[in-house]
N, C-alpha and C positions, 0 to 999 in steps of 0.2 A: 884603896878600898872605895873611896867615893866615886872614882871613875868606874869601877866595876859595878857599883850599884846603879849608876846612871845608864851604863851599857845594858845591864839586865832589864831595866825598866824600858829602855828604847826597844830592845829585841822582843820583849813581851808584848809591847804595843804593836809592833809590826806583825807579830804572829797572830794576835787577836784580830787585827785588821784583815789579814789573809784568811783566817777562819771565817770571819763574817762574810767576806766575798764568796768563799766556797759554799757556805750555807745558802746564801741568796741565789747562787747559780743553781744549786740543786733544787731549791724550792721553786724557782722559775721553770725548771724542767719537770716539775711534778714528782720529785723524788723526796718527799717529806721525811720518810724513815731514814734514808741515807743522810739527809741534812741533819737530822737529829743526832745521829752518831757523830758527825763532825762537830756539831754544836756542843756536845758533851765534852769534847776535848778542851774547848775554850773555858767552859765552866769549871772543869777539873783543874785547869791551870790557874785560873783567877776566880775562885769562888766568891770573892767579895765584889766582883765587877757586875754592876747591874746590866750592862750590855750583854754579857755572856749569858745571864739568866734570861734576858729578853729573847735571845736567839732560841733558847730551849722552848720557851713558851710559844713563839711563832711557829716552830716546827710541829709542836703538838697540835696547835690549832689548825695548821695547814693539813695535817693528817686526819683531822676530824676527831681528835682525841681530847675532848674537853676535860675529861676526868684526869688524864695525865697532866694537862696544863694546870689544872687546879692543884694537884698534888705538888707539882714543881713550884708553883707560886707560894704555896704554904711552906715549902722547904726554904725558899728564899727569905721569906719574912721571918 
């Protein structure tokens, strides 16, 4: 069981890293809304991870949606 917990943690970290890269690629291409959809998968998988919420906020700000960013920031806190 300990091995399975470690493996789940490792795979979750790999997934979150891949999602982060996918979000950054989309943001660099000017696809903020698409990046937001991808970022939400990270947040939904790891709602306690600050990095997942940071991706959400970056996407909202890149899309010019300060209200959405504020709402998400309040949800995180």
